[in-house]
C-alpha positions as CSV (number, residue, x, y, z in Angstrom):
1,X,16.9,4.1,9.5
2,X,14.8,5.7,6.5
3,X,13.1,2.8,4.7
4,X,10.9,5.0,2.8
5,X,13.6,6.5,1.0
6,X,13.5,6.5,-2.8
7,X,10.3,4.5,-3.0
8,X,9.8,2.9,-6.1
9,X,8.7,-0.4,-7.3
10,X,10.8,-3.8,-8.3
11,X,9.3,-6.3,-10.7
12,X,10.5,-9.0,-8.3
13,X,7.4,-10.4,-7.0
14,X,9.2,-13.7,-5.5
15,X,10.7,-11.9,-2.3
16,X,9.6,-14.3,1.0
17,X,7.8,-12.2,3.6
18,X,7.9,-13.6,7.3
19,X,6.6,-12.7,10.5
20,X,7.4,-15.2,12.8
21,X,5.2,-14.2,16.2
22,X,4.9,-16.0,19.4
23,X,1.9,-17.7,18.8
24,X,1.7,-17.4,14.9
25,X,3.4,-16.7,11.7
26,X,2.9,-14.7,8.7
27,X,4.1,-16.1,5.8
28,X,3.6,-14.6,2.0
29,X,5.4,-13.0,-1.1
30,X,6.3,-9.3,-1.4
31,X,3.6,-7.5,-3.2
32,X,0.9,-9.2,-2.0
33,X,-2.0,-7.7,-0.1
34,X,-2.3,-10.6,2.5
35,X,-0.5,-13.7,3.7
36,X,-0.7,-16.6,2.4
37,X,-0.6,-18.4,5.3
38,X,-0.9,-18.1,8.7
39,X,0.1,-21.0,11.3
40,X,0.7,-21.7,14.8
41,X,4.6,-21.1,15.6
42,X,5.1,-24.4,16.7
43,X,6.3,-28.2,15.1
44,X,5.1,-31.8,15.9
45,X,8.2,-33.5,17.9
46,X,9.2,-36.7,15.7
47,X,10.6,-38.4,18.9
48,X,7.7,-38.0,21.1
49,X,4.8,-36.6,18.8
50,X,4.2,-33.3,20.7
51,X,3.5,-30.1,19.5
52,X,6.2,-27.8,21.3
53,X,6.1,-23.9,20.8
54,X,8.7,-22.9,18.3
55,X,10.1,-20.3,21.0
56,X,11.1,-22.5,23.3
57,X,14.4,-24.1,23.4
58,X,17.1,-25.2,25.5
59,X,19.9,-24.6,23.1
60,X,20.9,-22.7,20.1
61,X,21.1,-26.3,18.5
62,X,18.2,-27.0,19.2
63,X,17.0,-23.9,17.9
64,X,18.4,-24.6,14.7
65,X,16.7,-27.4,14.0
66,X,13.5,-26.2,15.2
67,X,13.6,-23.1,12.6
68,X,15.2,-25.6,9.8
69,X,12.2,-27.8,10.0
70,X,9.5,-25.1,10.5
71,X,11.0,-22.7,7.6
72,X,10.8,-26.2,5.6
73,X,7.5,-26.2,6.4
74,X,6.9,-22.7,4.9
75,X,8.4,-23.2,1.8
76,X,7.5,-26.3,0.5
77,X,4.2,-26.8,2.1
78,X,2.7,-23.7,1.9
79,X,4.5,-21.3,-0.6
80,X,5.3,-24.1,-2.4
81,X,8.7,-22.8,-3.7
82,X,12.6,-23.3,-3.4
83,X,14.1,-21.1,-1.3
84,X,17.6,-21.0,-2.8
85,X,18.7,-17.5,-4.0
86,X,15.6,-15.8,-3.4
87,X,15.5,-12.5,-0.9
88,X,13.8,-12.6,2.3
89,X,12.7,-10.1,4.6
90,X,12.1,-10.5,8.3
91,X,9.5,-8.3,10.2
92,X,10.8,-8.6,13.9
93,X,10.0,-7.4,17.0
94,X,12.8,-4.9,18.8
95,X,12.5,-7.1,21.8
96,X,13.6,-10.3,19.7
97,X,16.5,-12.2,21.3
98,X,19.9,-11.8,19.6
99,X,20.3,-15.6,19.5
100,X,16.8,-16.0,18.0
101,X,17.8,-13.6,15.1
102,X,21.3,-14.7,14.6
103,X,20.3,-18.5,14.7
104,X,17.6,-17.5,12.2
105,X,19.8,-16.0,9.9
106,X,22.5,-19.1,10.0
107,X,19.3,-21.2,9.1
108,X,18.4,-19.0,6.1
109,X,21.8,-18.5,4.9
110,X,23.8,-21.6,5.2
111,X,21.0,-24.6,4.8
112,X,18.2,-22.8,2.5
113,X,21.3,-20.6,0.6
114,X,18.9,-17.6,0.5
115,X,20.1,-14.6,-1.7
116,X,19.7,-11.8,1.1
117,X,18.1,-11.2,4.5
118,X,16.5,-7.8,5.5
119,X,15.6,-7.9,9.4
120,X,13.1,-4.6,9.8
121,X,11.3,-4.2,13.0
122,X,7.6,-4.6,12.6
123,X,6.6,-1.0,14.6
124,X,8.0,0.8,11.6
125,X,6.7,-1.7,8.6
126,X,3.4,-0.8,10.3
127,X,3.7,2.6,9.7
128,X,4.5,2.0,6.4
129,X,1.1,0.6,5.8
130,X,-0.4,4.2,6.5
131,X,2.0,6.3,4.6
132,X,3.2,8.1,7.9
133,X,7.0,8.8,9.0
134,X,6.4,9.2,12.8
135,X,3.6,7.3,14.9
136,X,3.4,5.9,18.1
137,X,2.9,2.3,17.4
138,X,1.4,-0.2,20.7
139,X,2.1,-3.6,18.9
140,X,-0.1,-6.2,21.5
141,X,1.5,-9.7,20.7
142,X,0.5,-12.8,22.4
143,X,3.3,-12.9,25.4
144,X,4.2,-8.8,25.3
145,X,3.4,-5.3,24.7
146,X,5.4,-3.3,22.6
147,X,5.3,0.3,24.6
148,X,7.8,2.5,26.8
149,X,8.1,1.0,30.2
150,X,9.7,1.7,33.4
151,X,13.4,0.2,32.8
152,X,14.9,-1.6,35.6
153,X,18.6,-0.9,37.0
154,X,21.3,-2.1,35.1
155,X,24.9,-2.9,35.5
156,X,27.2,-2.1,32.5
157,X,30.4,-4.3,33.3
158,X,33.6,-2.4,32.7
159,X,37.4,-3.2,33.0
160,X,38.2,-6.0,35.5
161,X,35.3,-6.6,38.4
162,X,34.2,-2.8,38.4
163,X,30.7,-2.1,37.0
164,X,28.8,1.2,36.2
165,X,25.4,1.5,37.5
166,X,22.6,3.1,35.6
167,X,19.1,3.4,37.7
168,X,15.9,2.6,35.8
169,X,14.9,6.5,36.8
170,X,18.2,7.4,35.0
171,X,17.3,5.0,31.7
172,X,13.8,6.1,31.4
173,X,14.3,10.1,31.6
174,X,16.3,9.3,28.8
175,X,13.8,7.4,26.8
176,X,11.2,9.9,27.5
177,X,9.5,11.4,24.2
178,X,11.2,14.7,23.3
179,X,8.4,17.5,23.9
180,X,8.2,18.9,20.5
181,X,7.1,15.2,19.6
182,X,4.6,14.5,22.2
183,X,1.8,16.0,19.9
184,X,2.7,14.4,17.0
185,X,2.7,11.2,18.5
186,X,-0.7,11.3,20.2
187,X,-2.0,12.5,16.9
188,X,-0.7,9.8,15.4
189,X,-1.5,6.5,17.4
190,X,-1.6,2.8,15.9
191,X,-2.4,-0.4,17.5
192,X,-1.7,-3.8,16.5
193,X,-1.3,-7.4,16.9
194,X,-3.6,-9.8,17.1
195,X,-4.3,-9.4,20.7
196,X,-5.3,-5.8,20.1
197,X,-8.6,-7.9,18.2
198,X,-10.5,-9.0,21.3
199,X,-13.8,-7.1,21.5
200,X,-13.9,-4.0,23.3
201,X,-10.1,-3.9,23.7
202,X,-9.4,-0.3,21.5
203,X,-12.0,0.8,23.1
204,X,-10.8,0.4,26.7
205,X,-7.7,1.8,25.9
206,X,-8.9,5.3,24.6
207,X,-11.3,5.2,27.9
208,X,-7.9,4.5,29.8
209,X,-5.9,7.3,27.9
210,X,-8.5,9.9,28.4
211,X,-8.9,9.2,32.0
212,X,-5.1,10.0,32.6
213,X,-5.4,12.9,30.4
214,X,-7.5,14.3,33.0
215,X,-5.4,13.9,36.0
216,X,-3.4,16.8,37.6
217,X,-0.2,15.0,36.9
218,X,-0.5,15.2,33.5
219,X,-2.9,17.7,31.9
220,X,-1.0,20.4,33.7
221,X,2.8,19.4,32.1
222,X,1.3,18.0,28.4
223,X,-0.1,20.1,26.0
224,X,-1.9,16.9,24.4
225,X,-5.6,17.3,24.4
226,X,-6.9,14.5,22.7
227,X,-5.6,11.3,20.9
228,X,-6.2,10.2,17.4
229,X,-5.6,6.6,16.0
230,X,-5.3,5.3,12.7
231,X,-7.0,2.6,11.1
232,X,-4.4,0.2,9.1
233,X,-5.5,-0.8,5.8
234,X,-5.6,-4.8,7.1
235,X,-6.2,-6.7,10.0
236,X,-4.7,-5.8,13.0
237,X,-3.0,-9.6,13.5
238,X,-0.8,-9.3,9.8
239,X,-0.2,-5.0,9.8
240,X,3.2,-5.6,10.0
241,X,3.5,-8.4,7.6
242,X,1.5,-6.2,4.7
243,X,4.2,-3.3,5.7
244,X,7.5,-6.0,5.5
245,X,5.4,-6.7,1.7
246,X,5.1,-3.4,0.8
247,X,9.0,-2.8,1.6
248,X,9.7,-6.1,-0.3
249,X,8.6,-4.5,-3.4
250,X,10.7,-1.9,-3.5
251,X,14.0,-1.2,-5.4
252,X,16.0,-0.2,-2.3
253,X,15.5,-3.5,-0.6
254,X,19.0,-5.0,-2.2
255,X,20.9,-1.8,-0.2
256,X,19.2,-2.6,2.5
257,X,19.7,-6.1,3.1
258,X,22.5,-8.6,3.9
259,X,23.1,-10.5,1.1
260,X,24.7,-14.3,1.4
261,X,28.1,-13.4,0.5
262,X,28.5,-10.5,3.1
263,X,27.4,-12.9,5.6
264,X,29.8,-15.7,4.9
265,X,32.1,-13.2,4.7
266,X,31.6,-11.6,8.0
267,X,29.6,-15.0,9.9
268,X,27.3,-12.0,11.7
269,X,24.1,-10.3,10.4
270,X,24.3,-6.3,11.4
271,X,21.8,-4.6,13.4
272,X,18.7,-2.9,11.9
273,X,19.7,0.0,13.1
274,X,23.2,-0.2,11.5
275,X,22.2,-1.3,7.8
276,X,22.8,2.4,6.3
277,X,26.5,1.9,6.9
278,X,27.1,-1.3,6.9
279,X,24.9,-2.6,3.8
280,X,25.9,-2.2,0.4
């Protein structure tokens, strides 16, 4: 989905940008250069008084209550604004559990009555801050790093008791970058995420890649001779948020978002890759 098409800025500066990470949540308004708050993704249990992570839950109803309390804190303690009828852009991980995004949408639409919600992948908004269309984004988060990895075997259920087995090797080959894109991706590497700010982290990644490039199994088949890295215009821990803030200030936001009326009618939130045909 081309987020960049028809770029022109809107005068609406009250669009809320959310990036709810495993360790920290970034929150602010569209058009601003940095988040208004970066707070731990956790909340206090009113019964026990203990602090528990936002992402740890047993049931969907428990997650609903957690998100309701957490977003109330964001809106009324940090942003100091009413959520009703305001647009929201959520920068999400591609590995975000479906139950989390569906529950988050339900809280935003039914409890806070926001005007619209746009779920956009964080790696894409990171590229938006640099103005490039193609790149390899390495998002080093608190609990996971988003990069292609050898996928496991999967079994897809079919009619009755039968199932289709697809081996991990087949899935890995299907997900490999096309040959004609590998050089371009190697020249446009973006490393984001709070963990990437560890001292020496970027230098170590560069050394490891150069070492692998000299090995015969890669040097004999790849046309890649060196890697080039982009430096985002902000700290690595909120690069994705900044891209969301830029996209939230564009006039194309309403056409890419899911409105409250549409959500109430369907009861579902469209996946980010199908918004071109689902949202209007």
